[in-house]
LOLOTI-174652 format. One record per atom (N, C-alpha, C, O, CB): residue in three letters; x, y, z. Coordinates in steps of 0.2 Angstrom, whole numbers, padded with zeros to 4 digits, always signed. Glycine has a CB too. Layout:
LOLOTI-174652
ALAXYZ
...
END
This chain:
LOLOTI-174652
MET-0076-0418-0276
MET-0073-0416-0270
MET-0071-0422-0265
MET-0075-0427-0265
MET-0077-0411-0266
ILE-0065-0423-0262
ILE-0063-0428-0258
ILE-0065-0426-0251
ILE-0063-0421-0249
ILE-0056-0430-0259
THR-0068-0431-0247
THR-0070-0429-0240
THR-0068-0435-0236
THR-0066-0441-0239
THR-0078-0428-0239
PRO-0067-0434-0229
PRO-0065-0440-0225
PRO-0069-0445-0224
PRO-0068-0451-0222
PRO-0063-0437-0218
TYR-0076-0444-0226
TYR-0081-0449-0225
TYR-0082-0454-0231
TYR-0087-0458-0231
TYR-0087-0446-0223
MET-0078-0453-0236
MET-0079-0457-0242
MET-0076-0464-0241
MET-0071-0465-0238
MET-0075-0454-0248
THR-0079-0469-0245
THR-0077-0476-0245
THR-0070-0476-0249
THR-0069-0472-0253
THR-0082-0481-0247
ASP-0067-0482-0249
ASP-0061-0483-0253
ASP-0063-0483-0261
ASP-0059-0480-0264
ASP-0058-0490-0251
GLU-0068-0485-0262
GLU-0071-0485-0269
GLU-0072-0478-0272
GLU-0070-0476-0277
GLU-0077-0490-0270
GLU-0075-0474-0267
GLU-0077-0467-0269
GLU-0070-0463-0270
GLU-0070-0459-0274
GLU-0081-0464-0264
LEU-0066-0465-0265
LEU-0059-0461-0266
LEU-0056-0463-0272
LEU-0053-0458-0275
LEU-0055-0463-0260
TRP-0055-0469-0274
TRP-0052-0472-0280
TRP-0055-0468-0286
TRP-0052-0466-0290
TRP-0053-0479-0280
ALA-0062-0468-0286
ALA-0065-0465-0292
ALA-0064-0458-0292
ALA-0063-0455-0298
ALA-0073-0466-0291
ALA-0064-0454-0287
ALA-0063-0447-0287
ALA-0055-0445-0289
ALA-0054-0441-0292
ALA-0064-0444-0280
ALA-0051-0449-0286
ALA-0044-0448-0288
ALA-0042-0450-0295
ALA-0039-0446-0298
ALA-0039-0453-0283
TYR-0045-0455-0298
TYR-0045-0457-0305
TYR-0047-0451-0309
TYR-0045-0449-0314
TYR-0048-0463-0306
LYS-0053-0448-0307
LYS-0056-0443-0311
LYS-0052-0437-0311
LYS-0051-0433-0316
LYS-0063-0441-0308
ASP-0049-0435-0305
ASP-0044-0430-0305
ASP-0038-0431-0309
ASP-0036-0426-0312
ASP-0042-0429-0297
PHE-0035-0437-0309
PHE-0030-0439-0313
PHE-0031-0438-0320
PHE-0027-0435-0324
PHE-0027-0446-0311
GLN-0037-0440-0322
GLN-0038-0439-0329
GLN-0038-0431-0331
GLN-0037-0429-0337
GLN-0045-0442-0331
GLU-0040-0427-0326
GLU-0041-0420-0327
GLU-0034-0417-0327
GLU-0033-0412-0331
GLU-0045-0417-0322
ILE-0029-0419-0323
ILE-0023-0415-0322
ILE-0017-0419-0325
ILE-0012-0416-0325
ILE-0021-0415-0315
LYS-0018-0424-0329
LYS-0012-0428-0331
LYS-0009-0424-0337
LYS-0003-0425-0338
LYS-0015-0435-0334
MET-0012-0420-0341
MET-0009-0416-0346
MET-0004-0410-0342
MET+0001-0409-0344
MET-0014-0412-0350
LYS-0007-0407-0337
LYS-0003-0402-0333
LYS+0003-0406-0330
LYS+0009-0403-0330
LYS-0007-0399-0328
VAL+0002-0412-0328
VAL+0008-0415-0325
VAL+0013-0417-0330
VAL+0019-0416-0329
VAL+0006-0422-0321
GLY+0011-0419-0336
GLY+0015-0421-0341
GLY+0019-0415-0343
GLY+0025-0415-0345
GLY+0012-0423-0347
ILE+0016-0409-0344
ILE+0020-0403-0346
ILE+0025-0401-0340
ILE+0030-0399-0342
ILE+0015-0397-0347
ALA+0023-0401-0334
ALA+0027-0400-0329
ALA+0033-0404-0329
ALA+0039-0402-0327
ALA+0024-0400-0322
LEU+0032-0411-0330
LEU+0038-0416-0331
LEU+0043-0414-0336
LEU+0049-0414-0336
LEU+0035-0423-0332
GLU+0040-0412-0342
GLU+0044-0410-0348
GLU+0048-0404-0346
GLU+0054-0403-0348
GLU+0040-0408-0354
GLN+0045-0399-0342
GLN+0049-0393-0340
GLN+0055-0395-0335
GLN+0060-0392-0336
GLN+0044-0388-0337
PHE+0053-0399-0331
PHE+0058-0401-0326
PHE+0064-0405-0329
PHE+0070-0403-0328
PHE+0055-0406-0321
ALA+0062-0409-0334
ALA+0068-0413-0338
ALA+0072-0408-0342
ALA+0078-0408-0342
ALA+0065-0418-0342
HIS+0069-0403-0345
HIS+0072-0398-0349
HIS+0077-0394-0344
HIS+0082-0392-0346
HIS+0067-0393-0352
ASN+0075-0392-0338
ASN+0079-0388-0334
ASN+0085-0392-0331
ASN+0089-0389-0329
ASN+0074-0386-0328
LEU+0084-0399-0331
LEU+0090-0403-0329
LEU+0096-0403-0334
LEU+0101-0405-0332
LEU+0087-0409-0327
LYS+0094-0402-0340
LYS+0100-0402-0345
LYS+0105-0398-0344
LYS+0104-0392-0343
LYS+0097-0401-0352
LEU+0111-0400-0344
LEU+0117-0396-0342
LEU+0121-0395-0349
LEU+0121-0399-0353
LEU+0122-0399-0337
HIS+0123-0389-0350
HIS+0128-0387-0355
HIS+0135-0388-0353
HIS+0136-0388-0347
HIS+0126-0380-0358
SER+0139-0388-0357
SER+0146-0389-0355
SER+0149-0384-0350
SER+0148-0378-0351
SER+0151-0389-0362
GLY+0152-0386-0345
GLY+0155-0381-0340
GLY+0150-0379-0335
GLY+0152-0376-0330
GLY+0157-0375-0343
GLN+0144-0382-0335
GLN+0139-0380-0330
GLN+0139-0385-0325
GLN+0140-0391-0326
GLN+0132-0379-0333
TYR+0137-0383-0318
TYR+0137-0388-0313
TYR+0130-0387-0310
TYR+0127-0382-0310
TYR+0142-0387-0307
ARG+0127-0392-0307
ARG+0121-0392-0304
ARG+0121-0392-0296
ARG+0125-0396-0293
ARG+0116-0398-0306
ALA+0117-0388-0293
ALA+0117-0388-0286
ALA+0112-0394-0283
ALA+0108-0396-0287
ALA+0115-0381-0283
ILE+0113-0396-0277
ILE+0109-0402-0275
ILE+0101-0400-0275
ILE+0097-0404-0277
ILE+0111-0404-0268
HIS+0100-0394-0273
HIS+0093-0392-0272
HIS+0089-0392-0279
HIS+0083-0392-0279
HIS+0092-0385-0269
SER+0093-0392-0284
SER+0089-0391-0291
SER+0087-0398-0294
SER+0085-0399-0299
SER+0094-0388-0296
LEU+0089-0403-0290
LEU+0087-0410-0292
LEU+0080-0412-0290
LEU+0078-0418-0292
LEU+0092-0415-0289
MET+0076-0408-0287
MET+0070-0409-0285
MET+0065-0403-0286
MET+0067-0397-0285
MET+0069-0411-0277
GLU+0059-0404-0288
GLU+0055-0398-0289
GLU+0048-0401-0288
GLU+0046-0406-0289
GLU+0055-0396-0297
THR+0044-0396-0284
THR+0037-0398-0283
THR+0032-0393-0286
THR+0034-0387-0288
THR+0036-0397-0275
LYS+0027-0395-0288
LYS+0022-0391-0292
LYS+0015-0393-0288
LYS+0014-0398-0286
LYS+0021-0393-0299
THR+0011-0387-0287
THR+0005-0388-0285
THR+0000-0387-0290
THR+0000-0382-0294
THR+0003-0383-0279
ILE-0005-0392-0291
ILE-0010-0391-0297
ILE-0017-0392-0294
ILE-0018-0396-0289
ILE-0008-0397-0302
ARG-0021-0387-0296
ARG-0028-0388-0293
ARG-0032-0389-0299
ARG-0031-0387-0305
ARG-0030-0381-0290
ASN-0037-0393-0298
ASN-0042-0395-0303
ASN-0049-0391-0303
ASN-0049-0387-0298
ASN-0043-0403-0303
LYS-0053-0393-0307
LYS-0060-0389-0307
LYS-0064-0390-0301
LYS-0067-0385-0299
LYS-0064-0391-0313
THR-0063-0395-0297
THR-0067-0396-0291
THR-0063-0394-0285
THR-0065-0395-0279
THR-0068-0404-0290
LYS-0058-0390-0286
LYS-0054-0386-0281
LYS-0050-0391-0277
LYS-0048-0390-0271
LYS-0059-0383-0276
ASN-0049-0397-0279
ASN-0044-0402-0276
ASN-0037-0400-0277
ASN-0035-0398-0283
ASN-0045-0409-0278
THR-0033-0400-0273
THR-0026-0398-0273
THR-0021-0404-0273
THR-0022-0408-0269
THR-0024-0393-0268
TRP-0017-0405-0278
TRP-0012-0410-0279
TRP-0005-0407-0279
TRP-0004-0403-0283
TRP-0014-0414-0285
ASN-0001-0410-0275
ASN+0006-0408-0274
ASN+0010-0414-0278
ASN+0010-0419-0276
ASN+0008-0407-0267
ILE+0013-0412-0283
ILE+0017-0416-0287
ILE+0025-0415-0286
ILE+0027-0409-0286
ILE+0015-0416-0295
CYS+0028-0420-0285
CYS+0036-0419-0283
CYS+0040-0423-0289
CYS+0039-0429-0289
CYS+0037-0421-0276
PHE+0044-0419-0292
PHE+0048-0423-0297
PHE+0055-0423-0294
PHE+0058-0418-0291
PHE+0049-0419-0304
MET+0059-0429-0294
MET+0065-0430-0292
MET+0070-0433-0297
MET+0067-0438-0300
MET+0065-0434-0285
ASN+0076-0431-0297
ASN+0081-0435-0301
ASN+0087-0437-0297
ASN+0090-0432-0294
ASN+0083-0430-0307
ASP+0087-0443-0295
ASP+0093-0445-0291
ASP+0099-0448-0295
ASP+0104-0450-0292
ASP+0090-0451-0286
THR+0098-0448-0301
THR+0104-0451-0305
THR+0109-0445-0307
THR+0115-0447-0309
THR+0102-0455-0311
HIS+0106-0439-0308
HIS+0110-0434-0311
HIS+0116-0432-0306
HIS+0122-0431-0309
HIS+0106-0428-0311
CYS+0116-0433-0300
CYS+0121-0431-0295
CYS+0127-0436-0297
CYS+0133-0434-0297
CYS+0119-0432-0288
LEU+0126-0443-0298
LEU+0131-0447-0299
LEU+0134-0446-0306
LEU+0140-0446-0306
LEU+0128-0454-0299
MET+0130-0444-0311
MET+0133-0442-0317
MET+0138-0436-0316
MET+0143-0436-0319
MET+0128-0441-0322
GLN+0136-0431-0312
GLN+0140-0425-0311
GLN+0146-0427-0308
GLN+0152-0424-0309
GLN+0136-0420-0307
ILE+0146-0431-0303
ILE+0152-0433-0299
ILE+0157-0437-0304
ILE+0163-0436-0304
ILE+0150-0438-0293
ASP+0154-0441-0308
ASP+0159-0445-0313
ASP+0162-0440-0318
ASP+0168-0441-0319
ASP+0154-0450-0317
ARG+0158-0435-0320
ARG+0161-0430-0325
ARG+0167-0426-0321
ARG+0172-0425-0324
ARG+0156-0425-0327
HIS+0166-0424-0315
HIS+0170-0420-0311
HIS+0177-0424-0310
HIS+0182-0422-0310
HIS+0167-0418-0304
LYS+0176-0431-0309
LYS+0182-0435-0308
LYS+0186-0436-0314
LYS+0192-0436-0314
LYS+0180-0442-0305
LYS+0183-0436-0320
LYS+0186-0437-0326
LYS+0191-0431-0328
LYS+0196-0431-0331
LYS+0182-0438-0332
ARG+0189-0425-0326
ARG+0192-0419-0327
ARG+0199-0418-0323
ARG+0203-0414-0325
ARG+0188-0413-0325
ARG+0199-0421-0318
ARG+0205-0421-0313
ARG+0211-0424-0316
ARG+0216-0424-0313
ARG+0204-0423-0307
END
């Protein structure tokens, strides 16, 4: 558990332990995010779909908010749209 009274070393150790526990869940969430970004021909993407947040809880009840963002997709979409004109 992470508390406000922990030293930097204790925080680092607790965060690393939590990371070791949640890294598989984060990896799966990242794969799902990347899969959802794939466009098929004729599809367009709305701006809000370029970012996704996930809340992951570990066994010690620490809550981690993970945010996935894709900032290059919008440029690719604009380039595709210009080519069609």
